[in-house]
C-alpha positions in Angstrom: 190.7 -112.0 94.8 192.7 -110.4 97.9 190.7 -110.6 101.1 190.8 -107.0 100.8 189.5 -106.3 97.6 186.5 -108.6 97.9 185.4 -106.7 101.4 185.7 -104.0 99.5 182.7 -104.8 97.0 181.4 -106.5 99.6 180.5 -102.7 101.1 179.9 -101.2 97.4 176.8 -103.6 97.2 173.7 -102.5 97.9 172.6 -103.3 101.3 168.7 -104.8 100.1 165.7 -103.3 101.8 164.5 -104.9 105.0 161.1 -106.5 103.6 157.7 -104.0 105.3 156.0 -107.3 106.4 153.2 -105.4 108.4 153.2 -103.3 104.8 152.6 -106.5 102.9 150.1 -108.0 104.8 147.8 -104.8 104.8 148.0 -105.5 100.8 147.4 -108.9 100.9 144.5 -108.7 102.8 142.9 -105.9 100.6 144.3 -107.5 97.7 142.4 -110.7 98.8 138.8 -108.2 100.2 138.5 -107.3 96.0 138.0 -111.0 95.5 135.5 -111.4 99.0 133.6 -108.1 97.4 133.1 -110.2 94.1 131.7 -112.8 95.6 130.0 -110.9 98.0 128.3 -108.6 94.7 127.6 -112.3 92.5 125.9 -113.9 95.2 124.8 -112.0 97.7 124.2 -108.1 97.9 122.6 -105.4 100.0 119.5 -106.7 101.5 116.6 -104.9 101.0 115.6 -103.0 103.7 118.5 -101.4 105.3 117.5 -98.7 105.7 115.0 -99.5 107.5 116.9 -101.8 110.2 119.9 -99.1 109.9 118.0 -97.5 113.0 117.8 -100.1 114.9 120.3 -101.8 117.8 120.2 -105.5 116.7 121.8 -104.5 113.3 124.2 -101.8 114.0 125.4 -104.4 116.9 126.5 -106.7 113.9 129.0 -104.9 112.7 130.2 -103.6 115.6 131.2 -106.7 116.9 132.7 -107.7 113.7 135.0 -104.8 113.8 135.9 -105.6 117.5 136.3 -109.1 116.3 138.5 -108.3 113.2 140.9 -105.8 114.0 142.8 -107.5 117.4 142.6 -110.4 115.6 144.1 -109.3 112.6 146.6 -107.0 114.7 147.9 -110.2 116.3 148.7 -111.8 113.2 151.1 -109.2 112.1 152.9 -109.5 115.8 152.7 -113.1 115.1 154.4 -112.7 111.9 157.4 -112.6 114.1 159.7 -114.3 115.7 160.0 -112.1 118.4 156.1 -111.5 119.2 154.9 -111.5 122.9 150.9 -111.8 121.9 149.4 -112.0 124.9 148.7 -108.4 125.9 147.2 -108.3 122.5 144.9 -111.2 122.7 143.3 -109.8 126.1 141.4 -107.5 123.2 140.0 -111.0 121.6 137.6 -110.9 124.9 135.8 -107.4 123.7 133.7 -108.9 121.0 132.6 -112.1 123.1 131.3 -110.2 126.4 130.0 -107.4 124.1 128.6 -110.1 122.1 127.3 -111.8 125.6 125.6 -108.4 126.6 123.4 -108.8 123.7 122.4 -112.1 124.6 121.5 -111.0 127.5 119.6 -107.9 126.9 117.6 -110.2 123.6 116.5 -113.0 126.3 115.6 -110.1 128.4 113.0 -108.9 126.4 111.9 -111.0 124.1 109.3 -113.8 125.4 110.9 -117.4 125.6 108.1 -118.4 123.2 110.4 -117.3 120.4 114.0 -117.5 122.1 114.8 -121.3 119.4 113.1 -119.3 116.2 115.5 -116.8 116.8 118.0 -118.2 117.9 117.8 -121.0 114.3 116.6 -117.7 112.4 116.0 -118.1 108.2 119.6 -118.6 106.7 121.9 -120.3 109.3 122.9 -122.9 106.7 123.7 -120.0 104.0 125.4 -117.8 107.3 127.5 -121.0 107.7 128.4 -121.5 104.6 128.7 -118.0 103.4 130.9 -116.9 105.9 133.9 -118.9 105.2 133.5 -118.2 101.6 133.8 -114.5 102.3 137.1 -115.3 103.9 138.5 -117.6 102.0 140.3 -114.6 99.1 141.3 -113.0 102.5 143.1 -115.7 103.6 144.7 -117.4 101.3 146.6 -113.9 100.1 147.2 -113.9 103.8 148.7 -116.7 104.0 151.5 -115.8 100.9 151.7 -112.5 102.5 153.1 -114.7 106.0 155.3 -116.8 104.1 157.6 -113.8 103.7 157.6 -113.6 107.7 159.5 -116.2 110.6 156.4 -117.1 112.7 157.6 -119.1 115.4 153.9 -120.3 116.0 153.0 -121.4 112.1 149.1 -122.8 113.4 148.7 -120.0 115.7 149.6 -117.5 113.1 147.1 -118.9 110.3 144.4 -119.5 113.0 144.8 -115.7 113.9 144.9 -115.7 110.2 141.6 -116.9 109.6 139.9 -115.2 112.2 140.7 -111.7 110.9 139.5 -113.3 107.4 136.3 -114.5 109.2 136.4 -110.8 110.8 135.8 -108.9 108.1 133.4 -111.9 106.3 131.2 -111.3 109.0 131.2 -107.2 108.1 130.1 -108.0 104.6 127.9 -111.1 105.2 125.7 -108.9 107.8 124.7 -106.3 105.3 122.9 -109.4 104.0 122.0 -111.2 106.7 118.3 -110.5 107.8 118.9 -112.4 110.9 120.1 -109.7 113.7 119.2 -111.9 116.6 122.2 -111.7 119.1 121.1 -115.3 119.9 121.8 -115.8 116.3 124.7 -114.0 115.8 126.4 -115.5 119.4 126.0 -119.0 117.3 126.1 -119.5 113.7 128.9 -116.6 113.0 131.0 -118.0 115.6 130.7 -120.8 114.3 131.2 -119.9 110.8 134.8 -118.3 111.9 135.6 -121.4 113.5 135.5 -123.2 110.2 138.0 -120.4 109.3 139.9 -120.5 111.9 140.7 -124.2 111.5 141.9 -123.8 108.1 143.7 -121.3 108.5 145.5 -123.0 111.7 146.0 -126.2 108.8 147.3 -123.6 106.4 149.8 -122.1 108.6 151.2 -125.7 109.9 152.1 -126.4 106.5 153.1 -123.5 104.9 154.9 -121.2 107.2 156.3 -123.3 108.8 160.4 -123.0 108.9 
């Protein structure tokens, strides 16, 4: 084949459509969320007094804080999946959920007698919380890691860690509707510890499967 004919043949080939990485990652999160919902339905479900506690301050605060953590974590995951990522400004948004949670803890310490602080911190289901949030996050994290393999992250461990954080944030939204412990002292202790498990697993998975 002559060079001119080769060039014409290559020019005639259709240009492959670029990978829609953001769509792929969001689709993976949605698929994983279905798996998390199945686990939630089998092992947990809504707490029986939800119609009453929804009108309190402590119960909705759990959802607001979980959402404030999940959203920037997911956006950071999307940003870090690209080799030209500059996530520093976006990482500042992660301060918001911790500031909100700290404000809730301060308010709790002011309005609750000191003799009740430890009981509210320990709660009734601390170990269950530590198990269930990572379990609910697992399908979403696995799906995200698979989707992120289509990207080109410069920092695979960090990307995996943020995928773990995003999965834990969404899992916390689910778990909060079942959790009977509404005290900010409980939430500020056990939810972050459970999230750290997801972050650690995500970092290990990112280092293993996202490096290039």
